[in-house]
N, CA, C and O atoms as a DFTB+ gen file, in Angstrom:
452 C
 N C O
     1  1      63.765      60.340    -227.014
     2  2      64.915      60.995    -227.352
     3  2      65.594      61.295    -226.290
     4  3      65.024      61.703    -225.278
     5  1      67.253      61.098    -226.378
     6  2      68.008      61.220    -225.549
     7  2      68.129      62.492    -224.651
     8  3      68.029      63.624    -225.124
     9  1      68.343      62.249    -223.363
    10  2      68.297      63.567    -222.573
    11  2      69.408      64.660    -222.963
    12  3      69.192      65.843    -222.701
    13  1      70.467      64.301    -223.521
    14  2      71.480      65.072    -224.041
    15  2      70.865      65.975    -225.366
    16  3      71.313      67.098    -225.595
    17  1      70.035      65.501    -226.021
    18  2      69.608      65.907    -227.501
    19  2      68.343      66.752    -226.855
    20  3      68.085      67.766    -227.504
    21  1      67.684      66.576    -225.944
    22  2      66.493      67.333    -225.437
    23  2      67.179      68.503    -224.848
    24  3      66.790      69.614    -225.210
    25  1      68.162      68.415    -223.978
    26  2      68.913      69.665    -223.538
    27  2      69.536      70.734    -224.594
    28  3      69.451      71.957    -224.479
    29  1      70.174      70.035    -225.636
    30  2      70.718      70.720    -226.488
    31  2      69.743      71.561    -227.437
    32  3      70.074      72.615    -227.979
    33  1      68.477      70.939    -227.561
    34  2      67.245      71.786    -228.405
    35  2      66.643      72.766    -227.417
    36  3      66.295      73.879    -227.811
    37  1      66.492      72.373    -226.045
    38  2      66.010      73.270    -225.275
    39  2      66.813      74.780    -225.255
    40  3      66.328      75.892    -225.466
    41  1      68.512      74.328    -224.854
    42  2      69.446      75.432    -224.500
    43  2      69.287      76.306    -225.878
    44  3      69.107      77.523    -225.833
    45  1      69.373      75.554    -227.140
    46  2      69.677      76.254    -228.455
    47  2      68.573      77.083    -228.845
    48  3      68.721      78.058    -229.582
    49  1      67.264      76.653    -228.280
    50  2      66.138      77.639    -228.379
    51  2      66.214      79.013    -227.226
    52  3      66.002      80.212    -227.404
    53  1      66.563      78.335    -226.156
    54  2      66.759      79.591    -225.104
    55  2      67.863      80.682    -225.354
    56  3      68.005      81.737    -224.735
    57  1      68.687      80.148    -226.505
    58  2      70.148      80.935    -226.677
    59  2      69.545      82.116    -227.510
    60  3      70.162      83.171    -227.361
    61  1      68.440      82.166    -228.378
    62  2      67.931      83.342    -229.187
    63  2      66.993      84.102    -228.607
    64  3      66.071      83.538    -228.016
    65  1      67.057      85.540    -228.669
    66  2      66.344      86.425    -228.045
    67  2      64.800      86.481    -228.438
    68  3      63.895      86.795    -227.666
    69  1      64.655      86.102    -229.840
    70  2      63.486      86.245    -230.423
    71  2      62.574      84.828    -229.918
    72  3      61.383      85.004    -229.660
    73  1      63.036      83.737    -229.816
    74  2      62.513      82.571    -229.182
    75  2      62.262      83.016    -227.689
    76  3      61.088      83.022    -227.318
    77  1      63.087      83.328    -226.939
    78  2      62.718      83.798    -225.635
    79  2      61.610      84.974    -225.639
    80  3      60.683      84.940    -224.830
    81  1      61.703      85.705    -226.300
    82  2      60.363      86.830    -226.384
    83  2      59.257      85.741    -226.885
    84  3      58.339      85.737    -226.064
    85  1      59.068      84.994    -227.739
    86  2      57.913      84.204    -228.035
    87  2      57.551      83.433    -226.800
    88  3      56.364      83.341    -226.487
    89  1      58.479      82.880    -226.085
    90  2      58.040      82.163    -224.928
    91  2      57.362      82.828    -223.923
    92  3      56.444      82.293    -223.300
    93  1      57.826      84.185    -223.679
    94  2      57.471      85.218    -222.735
    95  2      55.909      85.530    -223.115
    96  3      54.971      85.267    -222.362
    97  1      55.800      86.050    -224.229
    98  2      54.395      86.198    -224.839
    99  2      53.425      85.249    -224.510
   100  3      52.401      85.545    -223.893
   101  1      53.778      83.798    -225.002
   102  2      52.781      82.697    -224.699
   103  2      52.609      82.528    -223.325
   104  3      51.584      81.986    -222.912
   105  1      53.702      83.021    -222.365
   106  2      53.223      82.904    -220.983
   107  2      52.046      83.724    -220.480
   108  3      51.495      83.515    -219.399
   109  1      51.683      84.727    -221.391
   110  2      50.261      85.301    -221.151
   111  2      49.224      84.472    -221.791
   112  3      48.090      84.878    -221.535
   113  1      49.276      83.434    -222.544
   114  2      48.423      82.749    -223.306
   115  2      48.463      82.374    -224.532
   116  3      49.438      82.818    -225.139
   117  1      47.821      81.774    -225.077
   118  2      47.978      81.283    -226.720
   119  2      47.923      82.670    -227.444
   120  3      47.569      83.764    -227.006
   121  1      48.416      82.272    -228.782
   122  2      48.731      83.354    -229.982
   123  2      48.713      82.653    -231.194
   124  3      49.108      81.489    -231.266
   125  1      48.301      83.253    -232.109
   126  2      48.458      82.783    -233.233
   127  2      49.811      83.371    -233.727
   128  3      50.319      84.305    -233.107
   129  1      50.511      82.750    -235.029
   130  2      51.824      83.176    -235.443
   131  2      51.753      84.757    -236.025
   132  3      52.631      85.620    -236.042
   133  1      50.650      84.784    -236.396
   134  2      50.582      86.555    -236.760
   135  2      50.352      87.245    -235.564
   136  3      50.472      88.463    -235.700
   137  1      50.047      86.850    -234.386
   138  2      50.149      87.689    -233.334
   139  2      51.325      87.843    -232.635
   140  3      51.562      88.809    -231.909
   141  1      52.329      86.589    -232.906
   142  2      53.391      86.683    -232.602
   143  2      54.523      87.315    -233.279
   144  3      55.603      87.595    -232.760
   145  1      54.121      87.536    -234.641
   146  2      55.222      87.992    -235.492
   147  2      55.013      89.775    -235.564
   148  3      55.927      90.590    -235.683
   149  1      53.898      89.999    -235.481
   150  2      53.465      91.499    -235.440
   151  2      54.230      92.555    -234.492
   152  3      54.531      93.678    -234.895
   153  1      54.515      92.094    -233.210
   154  2      55.223      93.278    -232.338
   155  2      56.467      93.310    -232.715
   156  3      56.997      94.408    -232.544
   157  1      57.338      92.230    -233.315
   158  2      58.648      92.263    -233.644
   159  2      58.834      92.651    -234.866
   160  3      59.989      92.927    -235.189
   161  1      57.682      92.782    -235.927
   162  2      57.959      93.310    -237.251
   163  2      58.545      92.051    -238.000
   164  3      59.286      92.357    -238.934
   165  1      58.363      90.636    -237.778
   166  2      58.969      89.822    -238.439
   167  2      57.540      89.154    -239.407
   168  3      56.335      89.130    -239.159
   169  1      58.347      88.668    -240.564
   170  2      57.292      87.836    -241.493
   171  2      56.639      86.615    -241.120
   172  3      57.406      85.868    -240.512
   173  1      55.752      86.265    -241.241
   174  2      55.020      85.000    -241.088
   175  2      56.012      84.073    -241.308
   176  3      56.114      83.274    -240.378
   177  1      56.769      83.908    -242.209
   178  2      57.419      82.779    -242.552
   179  2      58.730      82.758    -241.528
   180  3      59.118      81.708    -241.015
   181  1      59.289      83.893    -241.321
   182  2      60.221      83.837    -240.487
   183  2      59.726      83.436    -239.009
   184  3      60.425      82.752    -238.261
   185  1      58.588      83.873    -238.695
   186  2      58.121      83.590    -237.142
   187  2      57.804      82.114    -237.268
   188  3      57.916      81.436    -236.246
   189  1      57.457      81.583    -238.294
   190  2      57.176      80.040    -238.264
   191  2      58.185      79.278    -238.095
   192  3      57.990      78.246    -237.453
   193  1      59.437      79.534    -238.575
   194  2      60.755      79.047    -238.484
   195  2      61.014      78.863    -236.849
   196  3      61.184      77.801    -236.251
   197  1      60.997      80.030    -236.379
   198  2      61.075      80.022    -234.803
   199  2      60.234      79.345    -234.072
   200  3      60.658      78.626    -233.167
   201  1      58.990      79.452    -234.322
   202  2      57.917      78.313    -233.735
   203  2      58.325      76.965    -233.925
   204  3      58.465      76.134    -233.028
   205  1      58.514      76.787    -235.179
   206  2      58.940      75.160    -235.567
   207  2      60.107      74.844    -234.689
   208  3      60.020      73.816    -234.017
   209  1      61.070      75.495    -234.602
   210  2      62.239      74.902    -233.507
   211  2      61.755      74.929    -232.076
   212  3      62.161      74.106    -231.256
   213  1      60.895      75.866    -231.784
   214  2      60.684      75.747    -230.226
   215  2      59.595      74.378    -230.056
   216  3      59.556      73.635    -229.076
   217  1      58.808      74.287    -231.193
   218  2      57.923      73.082    -231.160
   219  2      58.786      71.781    -231.062
   220  3      58.467      70.860    -230.311
   221  1      59.997      71.751    -231.933
   222  2      60.763      70.706    -232.131
   223  2      61.258      70.260    -230.652
   224  3      61.282      69.090    -230.268
   225  1      61.649      71.389    -229.885
   226  2      62.093      71.160    -228.586
   227  2      61.157      70.759    -227.440
   228  3      61.541      70.319    -226.356
   229  1      59.937      70.952    -227.790
   230  2      58.694      70.815    -227.023
   231  2      58.605      71.755    -226.190
   232  3      58.215      71.444    -225.064
   233  1      58.861      72.873    -226.409
   234  2      58.803      74.233    -225.710
   235  2      57.287      74.841    -226.161
   236  3      56.649      75.567    -225.399
   237  1      56.820      74.468    -227.437
   238  2      55.709      75.010    -227.824
   239  2      54.949      74.074    -228.394
   240  3      55.521      73.108    -228.900
   241  1      53.707      74.150    -228.424
   242  2      52.675      73.320    -229.056
   243  2      51.737      74.002    -230.030
   244  3      51.030      74.889    -229.551
   245  1      51.624      73.744    -231.254
   246  2      50.750      74.366    -232.251
   247  2      49.631      73.380    -232.548
   248  3      49.643      72.150    -232.575
   249  1      48.530      74.384    -232.793
   250  2      47.180      73.437    -233.522
   251  2      46.731      74.294    -234.686
   252  3      46.855      75.508    -234.523
   253  1      46.301      73.928    -235.675
   254  2      45.769      74.412    -236.733
   255  2      44.119      74.663    -235.977
   256  3      43.404      73.875    -235.359
   257  1      43.922      76.138    -236.355
   258  2      42.584      76.446    -235.948
   259  2      41.935      77.138    -237.055
   260  3      42.096      78.358    -237.064
   261  1      41.156      76.567    -238.097
   262  2      40.837      77.517    -239.245
   263  2      42.091      77.653    -240.058
   264  3      42.888      76.775    -240.389
   265  1      42.100      79.119    -240.344
   266  2      43.426      79.191    -241.519
   267  2      44.559      79.471    -240.596
   268  3      45.682      79.686    -241.052
   269  1      44.313      79.478    -239.298
   270  2      45.668      80.064    -238.669
   271  2      46.224      78.702    -237.815
   272  3      45.646      77.624    -237.670
   273  1      47.395      79.084    -237.362
   274  2      48.019      78.106    -236.440
   275  2      48.044      78.790    -235.047
   276  3      48.531      79.914    -234.932
   277  1      47.439      78.015    -233.818
   278  2      47.479      78.592    -232.666
   279  2      48.586      78.162    -231.792
   280  3      48.799      76.950    -231.796
   281  1      49.250      78.812    -231.129
   282  2      50.629      78.179    -230.475
   283  2      50.151      78.574    -228.965
   284  3      49.395      79.480    -228.615
   285  1      50.897      77.516    -228.121
   286  2      50.742      77.834    -226.503
   287  2      52.000      77.204    -226.223
   288  3      52.735      76.698    -227.072
   289  1      52.231      77.267    -224.860
   290  2      53.412      76.841    -224.346
   291  2      53.419      75.279    -224.071
   292  3      52.397      74.746    -223.640
   293  1      54.563      74.547    -224.318
   294  2      54.493      72.968    -224.101
   295  2      54.865      73.103    -222.531
   296  3      54.938      74.132    -221.859
   297  1      55.052      71.924    -222.193
   298  2      55.564      71.749    -220.426
   299  2      56.677      70.721    -220.326
   300  3      57.302      70.881    -219.278
   301  1      57.049      69.902    -220.930
   302  2      57.918      68.912    -220.406
   303  2      59.483      69.245    -220.490
   304  3      60.150      68.959    -219.495
   305  1      60.023      69.730    -221.413
   306  2      61.810      69.885    -221.443
   307  2      62.301      70.891    -220.550
   308  3      63.517      70.950    -220.367
   309  1      61.412      71.817    -219.875
   310  2      62.088      72.483    -219.228
   311  2      62.521      72.256    -217.661
   312  3      63.332      72.922    -217.017
   313  1      61.815      71.223    -217.268
   314  2      62.057      70.372    -216.164
   315  2      63.355      69.522    -216.171
   316  3      64.067      69.352    -215.181
   317  1      63.534      69.112    -217.157
   318  2      64.805      68.607    -217.695
   319  2      66.023      69.463    -217.671
   320  3      67.094      69.042    -217.237
   321  1      65.825      70.902    -218.230
   322  2      66.875      71.788    -218.026
   323  2      66.906      72.282    -216.771
   324  3      68.055      72.481    -216.376
   325  1      66.033      72.558    -215.988
   326  2      66.274      73.177    -214.690
   327  2      67.050      72.002    -213.873
   328  3      67.994      72.402    -213.192
   329  1      66.795      70.693    -213.852
   330  2      67.527      69.717    -213.118
   331  2      69.002      69.587    -213.637
   332  3      69.959      69.217    -212.957
   333  1      69.024      69.957    -214.968
   334  2      70.741      70.007    -215.392
   335  2      71.440      71.274    -214.465
   336  3      72.475      71.170    -213.806
   337  1      70.608      72.461    -214.596
   338  2      71.164      73.555    -214.228
   339  2      71.503      73.412    -212.369
   340  3      72.502      73.692    -211.708
   341  1      70.305      72.911    -212.032
   342  2      70.544      72.695    -210.390
   343  2      71.701      71.803    -210.259
   344  3      72.487      72.099    -209.358
   345  1      71.972      70.754    -210.986
   346  2      72.914      69.906    -210.560
   347  2      74.356      70.646    -210.571
   348  3      75.250      70.656    -209.725
   349  1      74.253      71.249    -211.812
   350  2      76.037      72.105    -211.776
   351  2      75.773      73.135    -210.668
   352  3      76.691      73.101    -209.849
   353  1      74.855      74.015    -210.376
   354  2      74.952      74.729    -209.649
   355  2      75.135      74.379    -208.201
   356  3      75.648      75.221    -207.464
   357  1      74.781      73.271    -207.749
   358  2      75.297      72.593    -206.723
   359  2      76.801      72.136    -206.662
   360  3      77.601      72.375    -205.757
   361  1      77.005      71.451    -207.779
   362  2      78.487      71.006    -207.775
   363  2      79.450      72.347    -207.636
   364  3      80.341      72.394    -206.788
   365  1      79.168      73.476    -208.592
   366  2      79.975      74.531    -208.524
   367  2      79.922      75.002    -206.985
   368  3      81.007      75.070    -206.407
   369  1      78.909      75.289    -206.364
   370  2      78.856      75.853    -204.845
   371  2      79.837      74.981    -204.161
   372  3      80.737      75.552    -203.543
   373  1      79.805      73.653    -204.173
   374  2      80.325      72.909    -203.348
   375  2      81.898      73.145    -203.514
   376  3      82.707      73.317    -202.602
   377  1      82.170      73.108    -205.027
   378  2      83.753      73.758    -205.073
   379  2      84.069      74.850    -204.591
   380  3      85.037      74.936    -203.836
   381  1      83.309      75.925    -204.932
   382  2      83.753      76.971    -204.347
   383  2      83.424      77.102    -202.558
   384  3      83.902      78.055    -201.943
   385  1      82.822      76.358    -202.050
   386  2      82.963      76.439    -200.706
   387  2      84.189      75.699    -200.126
   388  3      84.775      75.974    -199.079
   389  1      84.514      74.543    -201.147
   390  2      85.868      73.942    -200.503
   391  2      87.112      74.792    -200.900
   392  3      88.160      74.699    -200.260
   393  1      86.988      75.535    -201.859
   394  2      88.009      76.581    -202.144
   395  2      88.341      77.787    -201.096
   396  3      89.440      78.259    -200.805
   397  1      86.755      78.212    -200.516
   398  2      87.015      79.167    -199.715
   399  2      87.587      78.367    -198.204
   400  3      88.560      78.768    -197.566
   401  1      87.033      77.584    -197.958
   402  2      87.659      76.703    -196.695
   403  2      89.318      76.501    -197.061
   404  3      90.087      76.578    -196.102
   405  1      89.675      76.343    -197.899
   406  2      91.135      76.039    -198.262
   407  2      91.623      77.345    -198.022
   408  3      92.217      77.547    -196.963
   409  1      91.435      78.467    -199.014
   410  2      91.878      79.615    -198.577
   411  2      91.917      80.255    -197.229
   412  3      92.801      81.083    -197.012
   413  1      91.040      79.954    -196.293
   414  2      90.680      80.290    -194.945
   415  2      91.773      79.635    -194.197
   416  3      92.405      80.349    -193.418
   417  1      92.097      78.386    -194.310
   418  2      93.061      77.532    -193.694
   419  2      94.346      78.161    -194.041
   420  3      95.209      78.301    -193.174
   421  1      94.539      78.567    -195.312
   422  2      96.007      78.811    -195.456
   423  2      96.310      80.224    -194.901
   424  3      97.388      80.518    -194.385
   425  1      95.058      81.246    -195.080
   426  2      95.525      82.423    -194.240
   427  2      95.889      82.251    -192.852
   428  3      96.826      82.841    -192.313
   429  1      94.989      81.287    -192.201
   430  2      95.299      81.040    -190.844
   431  2      96.767      80.282    -190.613
   432  3      97.384      80.374    -189.552
   433  1      97.096      79.744    -191.424
   434  2      98.589      78.876    -191.414
   435  2      99.660      80.079    -191.536
   436  3     100.545      80.137    -190.683
   437  1      99.609      81.095    -192.625
   438  2     100.288      82.244    -192.784
   439  2     100.352      83.109    -191.651
   440  3     101.445      83.620    -191.405
   441  1      99.254      83.396    -190.829
   442  2      99.180      84.340    -189.631
   443  2      99.910      83.662    -188.631
   444  3     100.550      84.428    -187.910
   445  1     100.029      82.252    -188.317
   446  2     100.837      81.731    -187.298
   447  2     102.302      81.874    -187.601
   448  3     103.019      82.036    -186.614
   449  1     102.947      81.840    -188.908
   450  2     103.982      81.789    -189.064
   451  2     104.844      83.251    -188.638
   452  3     106.065      83.310    -188.779
């Protein structure tokens, strides 16, 4: 999958509060779809849709265990998302440092006049 598609799916999933809550819960360990749905008062069908989006993005892995579906955290795509965020964080830090240097220089020039 192209990196941009991976990032779109990951950030799309992270944009939703329910899906972020699912990831937080799965950080404590695996859970069934029913266990994920119960605290938020959501139907199993609704929760399955959220879990499927998370699974499509690689953030969650599911496995059929008996009559239920066990969910756990996936591992790969967050590294790519963090790399993207870090790149732009550094870019903007450099730009803001440059702006700060420019404004400091301009202030110094005005004080000399």
